[in-house]
C-alpha positions in Angstrom: 85.4 94.0 85.1 89.7 92.4 86.2 97.2 89.3 89.8 97.5 90.1 86.1 96.5 88.3 83.0 100.1 87.4 82.1 100.3 85.3 85.2 97.1 83.5 84.5 98.0 83.0 80.8 101.1 81.1 82.0 98.9 78.8 84.0 96.3 78.5 81.1 98.8 77.8 78.3 100.6 75.3 80.5 97.5 73.1 80.3 97.8 72.4 76.6 98.7 73.4 73.1 96.9 74.4 69.9 96.9 70.8 68.9 94.3 69.8 71.4 91.5 68.7 69.0 89.7 65.4 69.6 92.3 64.0 72.0 91.4 66.7 74.5 87.8 66.0 74.2 88.4 62.4 75.1 90.0 63.5 78.3 87.5 66.3 78.9 86.5 65.3 82.4 89.9 65.6 84.1 90.8 68.5 81.8 87.7 70.5 82.8 88.6 70.2 86.5 92.1 71.6 85.8 90.8 74.5 83.7 88.2 75.7 86.1 90.4 78.1 88.1 92.1 79.6 85.0 88.7 80.1 83.2 87.2 81.9 86.3 90.3 84.1 86.4 90.3 84.8 82.7 86.7 85.8 82.6 86.8 87.9 85.7 90.3 89.4 85.3 89.9 90.1 81.6 87.8 93.3 83.1 90.3 102.6 92.4 86.1 110.5 100.9 87.2 108.4 103.4 86.0 104.9 103.7 86.9 104.2 107.4 90.4 103.0 106.8 93.3 105.1 108.4 95.6 103.9 105.6 93.3 105.4 102.9 92.2 108.6 104.5 93.8 111.7 102.9 96.1 109.6 100.6 95.5 112.0 97.7 97.4 114.7 99.7 100.3 112.4 100.4 101.8 112.3 96.9 104.2 115.1 96.2 105.5 116.6 93.0 108.8 115.2 91.7 110.0 118.4 90.1 108.1 121.3 91.6 104.8 123.0 90.5 103.7 123.2 86.9 102.3 126.3 85.5 98.6 126.8 85.0 96.0 124.2 86.0 98.2 121.3 85.1 99.2 119.7 88.3 101.6 116.9 89.3 100.0 115.3 92.3 96.7 113.3 92.5 93.7 115.4 92.3 91.9 116.3 95.6 88.5 114.8 96.7 87.0 111.8 98.3 88.1 108.3 97.4 85.3 106.5 95.5 82.8 104.6 97.6 81.6 101.0 97.1 82.9 98.3 95.1 82.0 95.4 92.8 81.7 91.7 93.2 81.6 88.4 91.2 80.2 85.4 92.8 81.0 82.3 90.6 78.9 79.2 90.8 80.0 75.6 91.0 79.9 73.4 87.7 79.8 69.7 87.4 83.3 68.2 87.9 84.7 71.5 89.4 87.8 70.6 91.4 87.2 73.2 94.1 86.8 71.7 97.5 83.6 73.5 98.2 82.1 72.2 95.0 82.9 68.6 95.5 82.6 68.0 91.7 78.9 68.9 91.8 77.3 71.8 90.1 75.0 74.2 91.9 71.4 73.1 92.1 68.5 75.2 90.9 67.3 75.5 94.5 70.6 76.7 95.7 70.8 79.2 92.9 67.4 80.6 93.7 68.3 80.8 97.4 71.6 82.6 96.7 70.0 85.1 94.4 67.2 85.9 96.9 69.9 86.3 99.6 71.9 88.7 97.5 68.9 90.8 96.6 67.9 91.1 100.3 71.3 92.1 101.6 71.3 95.9 102.5 75.1 96.2 101.6 74.3 95.2 98.0 73.5 98.1 95.7 72.7 95.9 92.6 73.0 92.4 91.3 72.5 90.6 88.0 73.0 87.0 86.8 75.5 86.2 84.1 74.8 83.0 82.1 77.4 80.6 80.8 76.7 82.0 77.2 77.2 85.5 78.3 80.4 84.7 80.1 81.7 82.9 77.1 81.0 85.8 74.8 82.8 88.2 77.1 85.7 85.8 77.4 86.1 85.5 73.6 85.9 89.3 73.2 88.6 90.0 75.9 90.9 87.3 74.5 90.3 87.8 70.8 94.0 87.9 69.9 94.9 84.8 72.0 94.2 82.0 69.5 95.8 79.3 71.7 93.6 80.2 74.7 90.5 80.5 72.5 91.1 77.0 71.1 91.5 75.5 74.6 88.4 76.9 76.3 84.9 75.9 75.3 81.4 77.0 76.3 81.0 74.2 78.9 84.2 75.4 80.7 82.5 78.7 81.6 80.9 79.3 85.0 77.7 81.1 85.7 77.9 83.9 88.1 76.2 86.7 90.0 77.7 90.2 89.5 77.0 93.4 91.3 78.0 96.4 93.3 78.3 97.1 97.1 77.5 100.4 98.6 80.6 100.6 100.8 84.2 99.6 100.5 84.4 98.4 104.1 81.8 95.6 103.1 84.2 94.0 100.5 86.0 91.7 102.9 83.0 90.5 105.0 80.9 90.1 101.9 83.5 87.9 100.3 84.0 85.9 103.4 80.3 85.2 103.7 79.7 84.3 100.1 82.6 81.9 100.1 80.7 79.8 102.7 77.5 79.6 100.6 76.7 76.1 99.1 77.1 76.0 95.3 79.6 78.9 95.2 83.1 78.2 93.8 84.9 81.5 94.0 84.2 85.1 95.1 86.1 88.2 93.9 85.5 91.7 95.3 87.1 94.9 94.0 87.0 98.5 95.3 86.3 101.2 92.7 89.2 102.5 90.6 90.6 105.9 92.0 91.5 107.2 88.5 88.3 106.3 86.8 86.7 109.6 85.8 89.7 111.7 87.0 91.9 110.9 84.1 91.8 109.6 80.6 95.3 108.4 79.9 97.8 106.6 82.1 101.5 106.8 81.4 103.4 104.2 83.4 107.1 104.7 83.9 109.5 101.9 83.7 109.6 99.9 87.1 112.1 97.8 88.9 114.0 95.1 87.2 112.6 91.6 87.9 109.0 92.8 88.1 106.2 92.8 85.6 106.6 96.5 85.5 110.2 96.5 84.2 111.0 97.8 80.7 113.1 95.4 78.7 116.8 95.6 79.2 116.8 98.5 81.7 116.0 99.6 85.2 113.5 102.1 86.6 112.9 105.5 85.0 115.5 108.1 86.1 114.6 111.5 87.5 115.7 113.1 84.2 113.4 110.8 82.2 110.5 111.3 84.5 110.9 115.1 84.3 111.1 115.0 80.4 108.0 112.9 80.2 106.0 115.2 82.5 107.2 118.2 80.6 106.0 116.8 77.3 102.6 115.9 78.7 102.1 119.4 80.2 103.1 121.1 76.9 100.4 119.2 74.9 97.4 121.3 74.0 95.2 118.2 74.4 96.1 117.9 78.1 93.7 119.7 80.5 95.4 118.4 83.7 98.5 116.2 84.4 98.8 114.3 87.6 101.9 112.6 88.9 101.4 109.4 91.0 104.3 108.3 93.2 104.7 104.7 94.4 103.1 105.4 97.8 99.9 106.7 96.2 100.0 103.9 93.6 100.1 101.3 96.5 97.2 102.9 98.2 95.2 102.7 95.0 96.2 99.1 94.6 95.2 98.2 98.1 91.9 100.1 97.7 91.1 98.2 94.5 91.8 94.8 96.0 90.1 95.6 99.3 93.2 95.4 101.4 94.6 97.6 104.2 98.1 97.8 103.1 100.3 96.9 100.1 104.0 96.6 99.4 103.6 95.8 95.7 106.6 96.9 93.5 104.4 99.3 91.6 105.7 102.0 89.1 105.3 105.7 89.1 102.8 107.1 86.6 101.4 110.2 85.0 97.6 110.5 84.6 96.3 112.9 82.1 92.8 114.4 81.8 92.1 115.6 78.3 90.0 118.5 77.3 88.3 116.5 74.5 88.2 112.7 74.4 89.2 112.8 70.7 92.6 114.0 71.9 93.4 110.7 73.7 95.3 109.1 70.8 97.5 112.3 70.4 98.5 112.1 74.1 99.3 108.4 73.9 101.4 108.9 70.6 103.3 111.9 72.1 104.9 109.9 74.8 105.0 106.3 73.5 108.6 105.2 73.1 110.1 108.0 75.2 113.1 106.9 77.4 111.7 105.7 80.8 108.2 105.1 79.6 106.4 101.7 80.0 102.8 100.9 78.9 100.7 103.9 77.8 97.0 103.3 77.6 93.5 104.6 78.3 92.6 104.6 81.9 89.7 102.1 81.3 91.6 99.6 79.2 94.9 97.9 78.4 97.8 97.0 80.6 96.9 97.7 84.2 99.1 97.4 87.2 95.9 97.0 89.3 96.0 93.4 88.2 92.8 93.5 86.2 94.7 92.9 82.9 98.4 92.7 82.4 100.3 92.9 79.2 103.5 94.5 80.5 107.0 93.2 79.7 109.2 91.7 82.3 108.5 89.0 84.9 106.7 88.9 88.2 109.2 89.0 91.1 
């Protein structure tokens, strides 16, 4: 599973340099305490029907076409249907020397860990739960950050936290679940996420250039113009690989963001996007190549990977406002 990785990388890289080596090991105790929050974020964030919230009900109908209807079955508004139910959670456990106030520099005890697991498995709102060991977390961390040699050299196995990961049946349980788990002895951090609206509905996301001064800005320019947006949409619709093309305006993007993070509102400066469902998964690279580099286009990626304005991973250009 996964604010964006760029923000966390700033924090992580400020803690040291590739020349760490033996000097860092001699200062391991204090260093470990500083690294804890960044490590938790890197591991977690290296991964959006009605759910009872008036803000979210019927939001798919709220996004309108920017340039009129497209021919055939290629649409330019989010697809109809219920919002996904449920969500996911990560409950991170205290390690020795953790600087979090609730940990008090003491790791979770075996008794506390057993009690927490029993509680999670007995909770009716929990659909499934599994334990992730330090070794499993470290392997995931290295896979997700394979190209970041500085970060890989700075983080070691003993930095990684153990955790319980799982799913909740209902979106409305995200906030109360997180609040309850944050009070459990031996728990350092809790993260909860709603399901991603576009998962399964689209295969490729084409983000348009966002506002200057935000992480969604394209270098040296402002947001995509109406003409650029129309040209990108027209090219996507014309591709034989495209089965359906959906346009997402800022209002809908904010609702997706709020749903993902378990909030009731959002004013994030998100960009407009196109989301493409392809007839054959083998056609995804062709769709990506067709629009990459077009005027007004920002990151283009598969829906389930890469630069995500949802804040799971972030590799966009620009700076966070």
